[in-house]
A tleap script that builds the chain and sets N, CA, C and O, in Angstrom:
source leaprc.protein.ff14SB
mol = sequence {
  NMET SER GLN THR PRO GLN ILE LEU TYR CYS
  HIE CYS GLN TYR ALA GLN VAL VAL PRO LYS
  GLU VAL LYS GLU ALA VAL LEU ARG LYS LEU
  CYS GLU SER GLY VAL PRO PHE GLU ALA VAL
  ALA ASP LEU CYS GLU MET SER ALA ARG ARG
  ASP PRO ALA LEU GLN ARG LEU THR GLN GLY
  ASN ALA ILE LYS VAL ALA ALA CYS TYR PRO
  ARG ALA VAL LYS TRP LEU PHE ALA ALA GLY
  ASN ALA PRO LEU PRO LEU ASP LYS THR GLU
  VAL LEU ASN MET ARG VAL GLN THR ALA GLU
  GLU VAL ALA ALA GLY LEU LEU SER ALA GLU
  VAL THR PRO ASN VAL PRO THR GLY LYS VAL
  THR ALA ALA ASP ALA PRO LYS ALA ALA GLU
  ALA CALA
}
set mol.1.N position { 37.164 -11.164 -34.723 }
set mol.1.CA position { 35.959 -11.392 -33.894 }
set mol.1.C position { 34.882 -10.513 -34.358 }
set mol.1.O position { 35.158 -9.409 -34.826 }
set mol.2.N position { 33.636 -10.939 -34.259 }
set mol.2.CA position { 32.672 -10.158 -35.032 }
set mol.2.C position { 32.043 -9.307 -33.896 }
set mol.2.O position { 31.520 -8.250 -34.249 }
set mol.3.N position { 32.025 -9.634 -32.559 }
set mol.3.CA position { 31.410 -8.761 -31.527 }
set mol.3.C position { 32.403 -8.424 -30.568 }
set mol.3.O position { 33.391 -9.118 -30.326 }
set mol.4.N position { 32.112 -7.313 -30.013 }
set mol.4.CA position { 32.984 -6.783 -28.879 }
set mol.4.C position { 32.802 -7.764 -27.760 }
set mol.4.O position { 31.675 -8.222 -27.570 }
set mol.5.N position { 33.754 -8.108 -27.043 }
set mol.5.CA position { 33.865 -9.231 -25.984 }
set mol.5.C position { 33.485 -8.133 -24.717 }
set mol.5.O position { 33.863 -6.970 -24.575 }
set mol.6.N position { 32.640 -8.921 -23.907 }
set mol.6.CA position { 32.339 -8.289 -22.607 }
set mol.6.C position { 33.352 -7.980 -21.467 }
set mol.6.O position { 34.148 -8.892 -21.243 }
set mol.7.N position { 33.451 -7.006 -20.805 }
set mol.7.CA position { 34.724 -6.955 -19.881 }
set mol.7.C position { 33.953 -6.983 -18.566 }
set mol.7.O position { 32.915 -6.367 -18.323 }
set mol.8.N position { 34.588 -7.748 -17.810 }
set mol.8.CA position { 34.257 -8.075 -16.269 }
set mol.8.C position { 35.539 -7.624 -15.404 }
set mol.8.O position { 36.609 -8.199 -15.603 }
set mol.9.N position { 35.447 -6.694 -14.534 }
set mol.9.CA position { 36.375 -6.170 -13.636 }
set mol.9.C position { 36.138 -6.834 -12.312 }
set mol.9.O position { 34.974 -6.764 -11.917 }
set mol.10.N position { 36.891 -7.390 -11.634 }
set mol.10.CA position { 36.820 -7.578 -10.217 }
set mol.10.C position { 37.513 -6.894 -9.247 }
set mol.10.O position { 38.737 -6.797 -9.343 }
set mol.11.N position { 36.856 -6.356 -8.237 }
set mol.11.CA position { 37.736 -5.387 -7.309 }
set mol.11.C position { 38.390 -6.004 -6.105 }
set mol.11.O position { 38.970 -5.332 -5.253 }
set mol.12.N position { 38.272 -7.309 -6.070 }
set mol.12.CA position { 38.837 -8.264 -5.086 }
set mol.12.C position { 38.540 -7.614 -3.741 }
set mol.12.O position { 39.488 -7.455 -2.972 }
set mol.13.N position { 37.314 -7.222 -3.378 }
set mol.13.CA position { 37.069 -6.376 -2.261 }
set mol.13.C position { 37.487 -7.333 -0.838 }
set mol.13.O position { 38.082 -6.760 0.075 }
set mol.14.N position { 37.227 -8.442 -0.744 }
set mol.14.CA position { 37.078 -9.112 0.529 }
set mol.14.C position { 38.514 -9.856 0.772 }
set mol.14.O position { 39.084 -9.747 1.857 }
set mol.15.N position { 39.179 -10.776 -0.527 }
set mol.15.CA position { 40.245 -11.227 0.079 }
set mol.15.C position { 41.481 -10.446 -0.034 }
set mol.15.O position { 42.496 -10.806 0.564 }
set mol.16.N position { 41.447 -9.240 -0.876 }
set mol.16.CA position { 42.396 -8.491 -1.063 }
set mol.16.C position { 43.681 -9.041 -1.256 }
set mol.16.O position { 44.604 -8.794 -0.480 }
set mol.17.N position { 43.806 -9.825 -2.318 }
set mol.17.CA position { 45.168 -10.428 -2.714 }
set mol.17.C position { 45.735 -9.544 -3.896 }
set mol.17.O position { 46.938 -9.464 -4.144 }
set mol.18.N position { 44.783 -8.916 -4.571 }
set mol.18.CA position { 45.319 -7.873 -5.857 }
set mol.18.C position { 45.805 -6.619 -5.395 }
set mol.18.O position { 44.963 -5.923 -4.827 }
set mol.19.N position { 47.073 -6.111 -5.508 }
set mol.19.CA position { 47.763 -5.004 -5.135 }
set mol.19.C position { 46.557 -3.695 -5.229 }
set mol.19.O position { 45.939 -3.597 -6.289 }
set mol.20.N position { 46.344 -3.001 -4.431 }
set mol.20.CA position { 45.714 -1.814 -4.518 }
set mol.20.C position { 45.813 -0.916 -5.649 }
set mol.20.O position { 44.852 -0.554 -6.328 }
set mol.21.N position { 47.110 -0.547 -5.832 }
set mol.21.CA position { 47.554 0.258 -7.044 }
set mol.21.C position { 47.106 -0.454 -8.371 }
set mol.21.O position { 46.553 0.189 -9.264 }
set mol.22.N position { 47.303 -1.501 -8.453 }
set mol.22.CA position { 46.936 -2.009 -9.947 }
set mol.22.C position { 45.376 -2.139 -10.033 }
set mol.22.O position { 44.819 -1.771 -11.067 }
set mol.23.N position { 44.690 -2.618 -9.047 }
set mol.23.CA position { 43.003 -2.388 -9.166 }
set mol.23.C position { 42.678 -1.061 -9.535 }
set mol.23.O position { 42.008 -0.820 -10.539 }
set mol.24.N position { 43.196 -0.031 -8.641 }
set mol.24.CA position { 42.668 1.293 -9.077 }
set mol.24.C position { 43.043 1.828 -10.230 }
set mol.24.O position { 42.303 2.653 -10.766 }
set mol.25.N position { 44.157 1.486 -10.767 }
set mol.25.CA position { 44.991 1.974 -12.166 }
set mol.25.C position { 43.900 1.274 -13.110 }
set mol.25.O position { 43.374 1.922 -14.014 }
set mol.26.N position { 43.605 0.053 -12.896 }
set mol.26.CA position { 43.024 -0.755 -14.083 }
set mol.26.C position { 41.482 -0.071 -14.229 }
set mol.26.O position { 40.973 0.265 -15.299 }
set mol.27.N position { 40.912 0.043 -12.993 }
set mol.27.CA position { 39.800 0.619 -13.049 }
set mol.27.C position { 39.642 1.847 -13.718 }
set mol.27.O position { 38.836 2.000 -14.636 }
set mol.28.N position { 40.478 2.835 -13.235 }
set mol.28.CA position { 40.706 4.234 -13.765 }
set mol.28.C position { 40.654 3.937 -15.393 }
set mol.28.O position { 39.646 4.262 -16.019 }
set mol.29.N position { 41.605 3.404 -15.956 }
set mol.29.CA position { 41.825 3.342 -17.184 }
set mol.29.C position { 40.507 2.661 -17.898 }
set mol.29.O position { 40.182 3.066 -19.014 }
set mol.30.N position { 39.845 1.754 -17.328 }
set mol.30.CA position { 38.486 1.436 -17.935 }
set mol.30.C position { 37.414 2.486 -18.039 }
set mol.30.O position { 36.711 2.682 -19.031 }
set mol.31.N position { 37.372 3.125 -16.919 }
set mol.31.CA position { 36.592 4.390 -16.928 }
set mol.31.C position { 37.075 5.490 -17.928 }
set mol.31.O position { 36.241 5.822 -18.770 }
set mol.32.N position { 38.051 5.983 -17.958 }
set mol.32.CA position { 38.574 6.851 -19.115 }
set mol.32.C position { 38.435 6.358 -20.578 }
set mol.32.O position { 38.400 7.131 -21.535 }
set mol.33.N position { 38.349 4.858 -20.684 }
set mol.33.CA position { 38.206 4.588 -22.106 }
set mol.33.C position { 36.949 4.873 -22.891 }
set mol.33.O position { 36.913 5.188 -24.080 }
set mol.34.N position { 35.825 4.709 -21.998 }
set mol.34.CA position { 34.577 4.832 -22.434 }
set mol.34.C position { 33.840 3.512 -22.788 }
set mol.34.O position { 32.617 3.441 -22.901 }
set mol.35.N position { 34.838 2.307 -22.978 }
set mol.35.CA position { 34.226 1.391 -23.289 }
set mol.35.C position { 33.329 0.674 -22.107 }
set mol.35.O position { 33.696 0.753 -20.935 }
set mol.36.N position { 32.202 0.012 -22.462 }
set mol.36.CA position { 31.423 -0.259 -21.509 }
set mol.36.C position { 31.908 -1.598 -20.995 }
set mol.36.O position { 32.278 -2.509 -21.736 }
set mol.37.N position { 31.874 -1.661 -19.414 }
set mol.37.CA position { 32.296 -2.869 -18.712 }
set mol.37.C position { 31.227 -3.201 -17.624 }
set mol.37.O position { 30.226 -2.517 -17.408 }
set mol.38.N position { 31.595 -4.408 -16.932 }
set mol.38.CA position { 30.737 -4.461 -15.622 }
set mol.38.C position { 31.944 -4.763 -14.375 }
set mol.38.O position { 32.840 -5.606 -14.399 }
set mol.39.N position { 31.656 -3.877 -13.423 }
set mol.39.CA position { 32.455 -4.027 -12.353 }
set mol.39.C position { 31.879 -4.733 -11.040 }
set mol.39.O position { 30.872 -4.275 -10.499 }
set mol.40.N position { 32.537 -5.856 -10.540 }
set mol.40.CA position { 31.864 -6.493 -9.439 }
set mol.40.C position { 32.748 -6.314 -8.195 }
set mol.40.O position { 33.951 -6.173 -8.418 }
set mol.41.N position { 32.335 -6.298 -6.932 }
set mol.41.CA position { 32.948 -5.955 -5.737 }
set mol.41.C position { 33.880 -7.306 -5.596 }
set mol.41.O position { 35.061 -7.114 -5.308 }
set mol.42.N position { 33.487 -8.481 -5.756 }
set mol.42.CA position { 34.242 -9.491 -5.337 }
set mol.42.C position { 33.711 -11.025 -6.185 }
set mol.42.O position { 32.664 -11.562 -5.824 }
set mol.43.N position { 34.437 -11.539 -7.162 }
set mol.43.CA position { 33.991 -12.688 -7.815 }
set mol.43.C position { 33.719 -13.960 -6.867 }
set mol.43.O position { 32.771 -14.741 -6.942 }
set mol.44.N position { 34.820 -13.970 -5.930 }
set mol.44.CA position { 34.831 -15.056 -4.737 }
set mol.44.C position { 33.423 -14.959 -4.086 }
set mol.44.O position { 32.725 -15.974 -4.101 }
set mol.45.N position { 32.990 -13.920 -3.564 }
set mol.45.CA position { 31.730 -13.733 -2.868 }
set mol.45.C position { 30.478 -14.129 -3.514 }
set mol.45.O position { 29.504 -14.651 -2.971 }
set mol.46.N position { 30.669 -13.735 -5.049 }
set mol.46.CA position { 29.747 -13.996 -6.052 }
set mol.46.C position { 29.534 -15.437 -6.347 }
set mol.46.O position { 28.393 -15.823 -6.597 }
set mol.47.N position { 30.514 -16.247 -6.341 }
set mol.47.CA position { 30.640 -17.525 -6.632 }
set mol.47.C position { 29.832 -18.389 -5.196 }
set mol.47.O position { 28.922 -19.214 -5.284 }
set mol.48.N position { 30.426 -17.943 -4.064 }
set mol.48.CA position { 29.940 -18.418 -2.823 }
set mol.48.C position { 28.492 -18.321 -2.662 }
set mol.48.O position { 27.919 -19.208 -2.030 }
set mol.49.N position { 27.739 -17.209 -3.232 }
set mol.49.CA position { 26.515 -17.123 -3.125 }
set mol.49.C position { 25.645 -17.527 -4.351 }
set mol.49.O position { 24.425 -17.412 -4.475 }
set mol.50.N position { 26.636 -18.070 -5.302 }
set mol.50.CA position { 25.864 -18.642 -6.633 }
set mol.50.C position { 25.079 -17.656 -7.272 }
set mol.50.O position { 23.984 -17.960 -7.747 }
set mol.51.N position { 25.602 -16.308 -7.344 }
set mol.51.CA position { 25.113 -15.337 -7.977 }
set mol.51.C position { 24.443 -15.313 -9.364 }
set mol.51.O position { 25.257 -15.191 -10.280 }
set mol.52.N position { 23.385 -15.385 -9.669 }
set mol.52.CA position { 22.733 -15.566 -11.045 }
set mol.52.C position { 23.593 -14.542 -11.979 }
set mol.52.O position { 23.841 -14.975 -13.104 }
set mol.53.N position { 24.026 -13.386 -11.697 }
set mol.53.CA position { 24.948 -12.566 -12.445 }
set mol.53.C position { 25.913 -13.511 -13.137 }
set mol.53.O position { 26.110 -13.337 -14.340 }
set mol.54.N position { 26.468 -14.391 -12.565 }
set mol.54.CA position { 27.523 -14.982 -13.126 }
set mol.54.C position { 27.096 -15.887 -14.290 }
set mol.54.O position { 27.854 -16.046 -15.247 }
set mol.55.N position { 25.949 -16.457 -14.229 }
set mol.55.CA position { 25.411 -17.315 -15.596 }
set mol.55.C position { 25.103 -16.198 -16.607 }
set mol.55.O position { 25.488 -16.334 -17.769 }
set mol.56.N position { 24.397 -15.052 -16.207 }
set mol.56.CA position { 24.324 -14.082 -17.241 }
set mol.56.C position { 25.667 -13.659 -18.015 }
set mol.56.O position { 25.683 -13.416 -19.222 }
set mol.57.N position { 26.754 -13.601 -17.203 }
set mol.57.CA position { 28.097 -13.219 -17.779 }
set mol.57.C position { 28.640 -14.167 -18.757 }
set mol.57.O position { 29.436 -13.787 -19.616 }
set mol.58.N position { 28.226 -15.447 -18.662 }
set mol.58.CA position { 28.756 -16.447 -19.496 }
set mol.58.C position { 27.884 -16.942 -20.627 }
set mol.58.O position { 28.065 -18.007 -21.216 }
set mol.59.N position { 26.924 -16.076 -20.875 }
set mol.59.CA position { 26.173 -16.243 -22.150 }
set mol.59.C position { 26.738 -15.111 -23.096 }
set mol.59.O position { 27.161 -13.987 -22.828 }
set mol.60.N position { 26.613 -15.731 -24.197 }
set mol.60.CA position { 26.819 -14.813 -25.503 }
set mol.60.C position { 28.043 -14.568 -25.906 }
set mol.60.O position { 28.732 -15.522 -26.267 }
set mol.61.N position { 28.532 -13.343 -25.929 }
set mol.61.CA position { 29.859 -12.870 -26.239 }
set mol.61.C position { 30.860 -13.405 -25.792 }
set mol.61.O position { 30.599 -14.080 -24.796 }
set mol.62.N position { 32.312 -13.413 -26.193 }
set mol.62.CA position { 33.406 -13.722 -25.525 }
set mol.62.C position { 33.505 -12.583 -24.096 }
set mol.62.O position { 32.911 -11.510 -23.987 }
set mol.63.N position { 34.294 -13.120 -23.268 }
set mol.63.CA position { 34.368 -12.368 -22.037 }
set mol.63.C position { 35.930 -12.210 -21.698 }
set mol.63.O position { 36.796 -13.084 -21.668 }
set mol.64.N position { 36.010 -11.079 -21.497 }
set mol.64.CA position { 37.522 -10.830 -20.660 }
set mol.64.C position { 37.201 -10.434 -19.138 }
set mol.64.O position { 36.268 -9.715 -18.780 }
set mol.65.N position { 38.156 -11.043 -18.314 }
set mol.65.CA position { 37.814 -10.799 -16.959 }
set mol.65.C position { 39.089 -10.327 -16.423 }
set mol.65.O position { 40.092 -10.976 -16.719 }
set mol.66.N position { 39.211 -9.202 -15.612 }
set mol.66.CA position { 40.342 -8.695 -15.081 }
set mol.66.C position { 40.015 -9.220 -13.370 }
set mol.66.O position { 39.061 -8.821 -12.702 }
set mol.67.N position { 40.873 -10.016 -12.996 }
set mol.67.CA position { 40.894 -10.748 -11.622 }
set mol.67.C position { 42.214 -11.302 -11.201 }
set mol.67.O position { 43.191 -10.607 -10.923 }
set mol.68.N position { 42.175 -12.533 -11.176 }
set mol.68.CA position { 43.242 -13.144 -10.508 }
set mol.68.C position { 43.788 -14.189 -11.332 }
set mol.68.O position { 43.912 -13.958 -12.535 }
set mol.69.N position { 44.132 -15.299 -10.867 }
set mol.69.CA position { 44.854 -16.542 -11.624 }
set mol.69.C position { 43.670 -17.033 -12.765 }
set mol.69.O position { 42.516 -17.249 -12.396 }
set mol.70.N position { 43.998 -17.148 -13.869 }
set mol.70.CA position { 42.612 -17.894 -14.740 }
set mol.70.C position { 42.261 -19.161 -14.009 }
set mol.70.O position { 41.056 -19.411 -14.016 }
set mol.71.N position { 42.889 -19.858 -13.497 }
set mol.71.CA position { 42.583 -21.186 -13.030 }
set mol.71.C position { 41.580 -21.053 -11.648 }
set mol.71.O position { 40.774 -21.896 -11.254 }
set mol.72.N position { 41.824 -20.003 -11.167 }
set mol.72.CA position { 40.793 -19.562 -10.014 }
set mol.72.C position { 39.579 -19.079 -10.627 }
set mol.72.O position { 38.501 -19.576 -10.301 }
set mol.73.N position { 39.656 -18.113 -11.528 }
set mol.73.CA position { 38.689 -17.578 -12.092 }
set mol.73.C position { 37.654 -18.683 -12.688 }
set mol.73.O position { 36.450 -18.671 -12.431 }
set mol.74.N position { 38.314 -19.664 -13.543 }
set mol.74.CA position { 37.462 -20.697 -14.010 }
set mol.74.C position { 36.765 -21.425 -12.883 }
set mol.74.O position { 35.542 -21.537 -12.976 }
set mol.75.N position { 37.421 -21.971 -11.758 }
set mol.75.CA position { 36.634 -22.467 -10.694 }
set mol.75.C position { 35.667 -21.798 -9.982 }
set mol.75.O position { 34.668 -22.413 -9.611 }
set mol.76.N position { 35.833 -20.463 -9.699 }
set mol.76.CA position { 34.756 -19.576 -9.347 }
set mol.76.C position { 33.758 -19.476 -9.925 }
set mol.76.O position { 32.705 -19.405 -9.291 }
set mol.77.N position { 33.774 -19.439 -11.297 }
set mol.77.CA position { 32.323 -19.565 -12.234 }
set mol.77.C position { 31.932 -21.216 -12.048 }
set mol.77.O position { 30.780 -21.567 -11.791 }
set mol.78.N position { 32.702 -21.873 -12.161 }
set mol.78.CA position { 32.238 -23.301 -12.140 }
set mol.78.C position { 31.505 -23.604 -10.890 }
set mol.78.O position { 30.476 -24.271 -10.988 }
set mol.79.N position { 31.954 -23.147 -9.575 }
set mol.79.CA position { 31.394 -23.340 -8.293 }
set mol.79.C position { 30.083 -22.470 -8.307 }
set mol.79.O position { 29.199 -22.720 -7.488 }
set mol.80.N position { 29.955 -21.562 -9.124 }
set mol.80.CA position { 28.790 -20.845 -9.013 }
set mol.80.C position { 27.706 -21.112 -10.149 }
set mol.80.O position { 26.863 -20.364 -10.643 }
set mol.81.N position { 27.994 -22.305 -10.363 }
set mol.81.CA position { 26.847 -22.871 -11.439 }
set mol.81.C position { 27.041 -22.083 -12.894 }
set mol.81.O position { 26.059 -22.075 -13.635 }
set mol.82.N position { 28.003 -21.558 -13.245 }
set mol.82.CA position { 28.362 -20.644 -14.531 }
set mol.82.C position { 29.588 -21.064 -14.992 }
set mol.82.O position { 30.611 -20.432 -14.730 }
set mol.83.N position { 29.586 -22.266 -15.784 }
set mol.83.CA position { 31.082 -22.551 -16.249 }
set mol.83.C position { 31.314 -21.450 -17.663 }
set mol.83.O position { 30.472 -21.031 -18.457 }
set mol.84.N position { 32.436 -21.261 -17.609 }
set mol.84.CA position { 33.122 -20.186 -18.387 }
set mol.84.C position { 33.205 -20.856 -19.872 }
set mol.84.O position { 33.640 -22.007 -19.917 }
set mol.85.N position { 32.853 -20.276 -20.993 }
set mol.85.CA position { 33.195 -20.727 -22.248 }
set mol.85.C position { 34.666 -20.583 -22.497 }
set mol.85.O position { 35.143 -19.528 -22.915 }
set mol.86.N position { 35.412 -21.692 -22.230 }
set mol.86.CA position { 36.759 -21.802 -22.302 }
set mol.86.C position { 37.549 -21.114 -23.558 }
set mol.86.O position { 38.566 -20.425 -23.485 }
set mol.87.N position { 36.762 -21.508 -24.818 }
set mol.87.CA position { 37.283 -21.228 -26.006 }
set mol.87.C position { 37.040 -19.645 -26.253 }
set mol.87.O position { 37.583 -19.155 -27.244 }
set mol.88.N position { 36.380 -18.946 -25.544 }
set mol.88.CA position { 36.235 -17.523 -25.773 }
set mol.88.C position { 36.283 -16.454 -24.300 }
set mol.88.O position { 35.709 -15.393 -24.055 }
set mol.89.N position { 37.132 -17.197 -23.597 }
set mol.89.CA position { 37.425 -16.197 -22.194 }
set mol.89.C position { 38.789 -16.162 -22.082 }
set mol.89.O position { 39.522 -17.142 -22.209 }
set mol.90.N position { 39.192 -14.853 -21.804 }
set mol.90.CA position { 40.618 -14.308 -21.334 }
set mol.90.C position { 40.414 -13.744 -20.027 }
set mol.90.O position { 39.533 -12.970 -19.654 }
set mol.91.N position { 41.536 -14.346 -19.282 }
set mol.91.CA position { 41.531 -13.574 -17.894 }
set mol.91.C position { 42.837 -13.092 -17.843 }
set mol.91.O position { 43.860 -13.654 -18.233 }
set mol.92.N position { 42.669 -11.680 -17.175 }
set mol.92.CA position { 43.935 -10.949 -17.077 }
set mol.92.C position { 44.191 -10.991 -15.743 }
set mol.92.O position { 43.258 -10.686 -15.000 }
set mol.93.N position { 45.399 -11.344 -15.186 }
set mol.93.CA position { 45.661 -11.577 -13.693 }
set mol.93.C position { 46.299 -10.383 -13.155 }
set mol.93.O position { 47.457 -10.063 -13.424 }
set mol.94.N position { 45.520 -9.731 -12.388 }
set mol.94.CA position { 46.056 -8.313 -11.769 }
set mol.94.C position { 46.929 -8.685 -10.318 }
set mol.94.O position { 47.514 -7.837 -9.644 }
set mol.95.N position { 46.884 -9.835 -10.075 }
set mol.95.CA position { 47.951 -10.336 -9.224 }
set mol.95.C position { 49.535 -10.275 -9.573 }
set mol.95.O position { 50.442 -10.038 -8.775 }
set mol.96.N position { 49.646 -10.548 -10.966 }
set mol.96.CA position { 51.109 -10.594 -11.277 }
set mol.96.C position { 51.225 -9.875 -12.667 }
set mol.96.O position { 52.305 -9.973 -13.251 }
set mol.97.N position { 50.241 -9.185 -13.228 }
set mol.97.CA position { 50.737 -8.355 -14.340 }
set mol.97.C position { 50.449 -6.851 -14.001 }
set mol.97.O position { 49.708 -6.477 -13.092 }
set mol.98.N position { 51.095 -6.101 -14.805 }
set mol.98.CA position { 51.046 -4.562 -14.484 }
set mol.98.C position { 49.472 -3.993 -14.854 }
set mol.98.O position { 48.753 -4.636 -15.620 }
set mol.99.N position { 49.063 -2.831 -14.281 }
set mol.99.CA position { 48.126 -2.123 -14.540 }
set mol.99.C position { 48.134 -1.924 -16.206 }
set mol.99.O position { 47.097 -2.132 -16.835 }
set mol.100.N position { 48.956 -1.649 -16.657 }
set mol.100.CA position { 49.286 -1.364 -18.188 }
set mol.100.C position { 49.056 -2.578 -18.955 }
set mol.100.O position { 48.277 -2.586 -19.908 }
set mol.101.N position { 49.623 -3.477 -18.622 }
set mol.101.CA position { 49.171 -4.916 -19.243 }
set mol.101.C position { 47.830 -5.376 -19.228 }
set mol.101.O position { 47.299 -5.795 -20.256 }
set mol.102.N position { 47.142 -5.319 -17.949 }
set mol.102.CA position { 45.765 -5.642 -18.001 }
set mol.102.C position { 44.875 -4.801 -18.666 }
set mol.102.O position { 43.918 -5.305 -19.255 }
set mol.103.N position { 45.071 -3.403 -18.659 }
set mol.103.CA position { 44.179 -2.539 -19.217 }
set mol.103.C position { 44.392 -2.744 -20.890 }
set mol.103.O position { 43.373 -2.817 -21.576 }
set mol.104.N position { 45.444 -2.816 -21.404 }
set mol.104.CA position { 45.624 -3.177 -22.673 }
set mol.104.C position { 45.213 -4.375 -23.199 }
set mol.104.O position { 44.874 -4.485 -24.377 }
set mol.105.N position { 45.219 -5.378 -22.331 }
set mol.105.CA position { 44.464 -6.753 -22.606 }
set mol.105.C position { 42.976 -6.653 -22.792 }
set mol.105.O position { 42.339 -7.254 -23.658 }
set mol.106.N position { 42.453 -5.776 -21.826 }
set mol.106.CA position { 40.890 -5.679 -21.546 }
set mol.106.C position { 40.440 -4.958 -22.749 }
set mol.106.O position { 39.383 -5.313 -23.271 }
set mol.107.N position { 41.207 -3.862 -23.312 }
set mol.107.CA position { 40.788 -2.914 -24.449 }
set mol.107.C position { 41.013 -3.481 -25.528 }
set mol.107.O position { 40.437 -2.936 -26.469 }
set mol.108.N position { 41.737 -4.532 -25.840 }
set mol.108.CA position { 42.294 -4.922 -27.038 }
set mol.108.C position { 40.836 -5.732 -27.656 }
set mol.108.O position { 40.129 -6.355 -26.863 }
set mol.109.N position { 40.509 -5.660 -29.001 }
set mol.109.CA position { 39.360 -6.204 -29.664 }
set mol.109.C position { 39.581 -7.749 -29.757 }
set mol.109.O position { 38.625 -8.465 -30.055 }
set mol.110.N position { 40.673 -8.222 -29.537 }
set mol.110.CA position { 40.969 -9.486 -29.569 }
set mol.110.C position { 40.864 -10.379 -28.197 }
set mol.110.O position { 41.186 -9.948 -27.090 }
set mol.111.N position { 40.430 -11.516 -28.420 }
set mol.111.CA position { 40.300 -12.399 -27.243 }
set mol.111.C position { 41.434 -13.536 -27.418 }
set mol.111.O position { 41.445 -14.174 -28.471 }
set mol.112.N position { 42.302 -13.780 -26.502 }
set mol.112.CA position { 43.390 -14.736 -26.384 }
set mol.112.C position { 42.834 -15.717 -25.234 }
set mol.112.O position { 43.228 -15.581 -24.076 }
set mol.113.N position { 42.056 -16.548 -25.537 }
set mol.113.CA position { 41.719 -17.829 -24.504 }
set mol.113.C position { 42.930 -18.090 -23.870 }
set mol.113.O position { 44.037 -18.193 -24.400 }
set mol.114.N position { 42.615 -18.198 -22.610 }
set mol.114.CA position { 43.828 -18.725 -21.531 }
set mol.114.C position { 43.360 -19.327 -20.359 }
set mol.114.O position { 44.152 -19.356 -19.417 }
set mol.115.N position { 42.045 -19.903 -20.176 }
set mol.115.CA position { 41.604 -20.447 -19.122 }
set mol.115.C position { 42.020 -22.227 -19.342 }
set mol.115.O position { 41.737 -23.006 -20.253 }
set mol.116.N position { 42.671 -22.378 -18.278 }
set mol.116.CA position { 43.174 -23.802 -18.646 }
set mol.116.C position { 42.127 -24.839 -18.605 }
set mol.116.O position { 41.161 -24.703 -17.853 }
set mol.117.N position { 42.277 -25.993 -19.463 }
set mol.117.CA position { 41.313 -27.084 -19.509 }
set mol.117.C position { 41.826 -28.202 -18.772 }
set mol.117.O position { 43.035 -28.343 -18.588 }
set mol.118.N position { 40.855 -29.102 -18.287 }
set mol.118.CA position { 41.390 -30.312 -17.731 }
set mol.118.C position { 41.751 -30.094 -16.331 }
set mol.118.O position { 41.201 -29.180 -15.717 }
set mol.119.N position { 42.748 -30.951 -15.678 }
set mol.119.CA position { 43.247 -31.010 -14.385 }
set mol.119.C position { 44.174 -29.840 -14.007 }
set mol.119.O position { 44.795 -29.270 -14.904 }
set mol.120.N position { 44.289 -29.485 -12.832 }
set mol.120.CA position { 45.251 -28.428 -12.371 }
set mol.120.C position { 46.660 -29.412 -12.415 }
set mol.120.O position { 46.670 -30.578 -12.022 }
set mol.121.N position { 47.823 -28.700 -12.970 }
set mol.121.CA position { 48.826 -29.446 -12.849 }
set mol.121.C position { 49.948 -28.554 -12.121 }
set mol.121.O position { 49.597 -27.437 -11.741 }
set mol.122.N position { 51.214 -28.949 -11.908 }
set mol.122.CA position { 52.247 -28.333 -11.178 }
set mol.122.C position { 52.264 -26.944 -11.939 }
set mol.122.O position { 52.287 -25.965 -11.193 }
set mol.123.N position { 52.258 -26.747 -13.026 }
set mol.123.CA position { 52.723 -25.590 -13.999 }
set mol.123.C position { 51.546 -24.425 -13.483 }
set mol.123.O position { 51.801 -23.232 -13.650 }
set mol.124.N position { 50.508 -24.764 -12.977 }
set mol.124.CA position { 49.234 -23.956 -12.763 }
set mol.124.C position { 49.372 -23.402 -11.156 }
set mol.124.O position { 48.543 -22.639 -10.660 }
set mol.125.N position { 50.461 -23.876 -10.496 }
set mol.125.CA position { 50.930 -23.365 -9.111 }
set mol.125.C position { 51.281 -21.926 -9.059 }
set mol.125.O position { 51.790 -21.501 -10.096 }
set mol.126.N position { 51.132 -21.093 -8.112 }
set mol.126.CA position { 51.599 -19.869 -8.318 }
set mol.126.C position { 53.162 -19.851 -8.189 }
set mol.126.O position { 53.781 -20.725 -7.583 }
set mol.127.N position { 53.745 -18.776 -8.812 }
set mol.127.CA position { 55.119 -18.699 -8.576 }
set mol.127.C position { 55.733 -17.970 -7.345 }
set mol.127.O position { 55.211 -16.950 -6.894 }
set mol.128.N position { 56.775 -18.482 -6.856 }
set mol.128.CA position { 57.140 -17.736 -5.615 }
set mol.128.C position { 57.679 -16.580 -5.989 }
set mol.128.O position { 58.219 -16.491 -7.092 }
set mol.129.N position { 57.617 -15.543 -5.147 }
set mol.129.CA position { 58.039 -14.093 -5.253 }
set mol.129.C position { 59.454 -14.296 -5.404 }
set mol.129.O position { 60.113 -15.032 -4.669 }
set mol.130.N position { 59.957 -13.567 -6.464 }
set mol.130.CA position { 61.828 -13.570 -6.309 }
set mol.130.C position { 62.260 -12.901 -5.296 }
set mol.130.O position { 61.639 -11.943 -4.836 }
set mol.131.N position { 63.487 -13.369 -4.785 }
set mol.131.CA position { 64.136 -12.433 -3.640 }
set mol.131.C position { 64.465 -11.147 -4.346 }
set mol.131.O position { 64.620 -11.040 -5.563 }
set mol.132.N position { 64.552 -10.215 -3.490 }
set mol.132.CA position { 64.834 -8.806 -3.903 }
set mol.132.C position { 66.600 -8.720 -3.974 }
set mol.132.O position { 67.155 -7.668 -4.291 }
savepdb mol mol.pdb
quit
């Protein structure tokens, strides 16, 4: 890839569905890396307000987003009138991935597009937590 992808970190401030430890560890690793990134309090809230920053984020380079499920991120941007470029967007899911996995994905120079296209299917459904 010729240009460094943008990195967007969502702190999931209001819904609080991402484990606090994961959010804090990913944010710490981003800060320690020295790599430029943009942190937002809550993508859900930005989408609801149709924040113009969403459109700015979808313009230009590839983008890596640390948030939650790729399908949810896709629809949050779409609802905010800023559809993601599906061929150059990678979403790291802090709800189900470890902080190490998310940070490694964000800091990698490669973008592996993983935002679903088309309609939502049964495969897009959240997985039930395994019994302990």
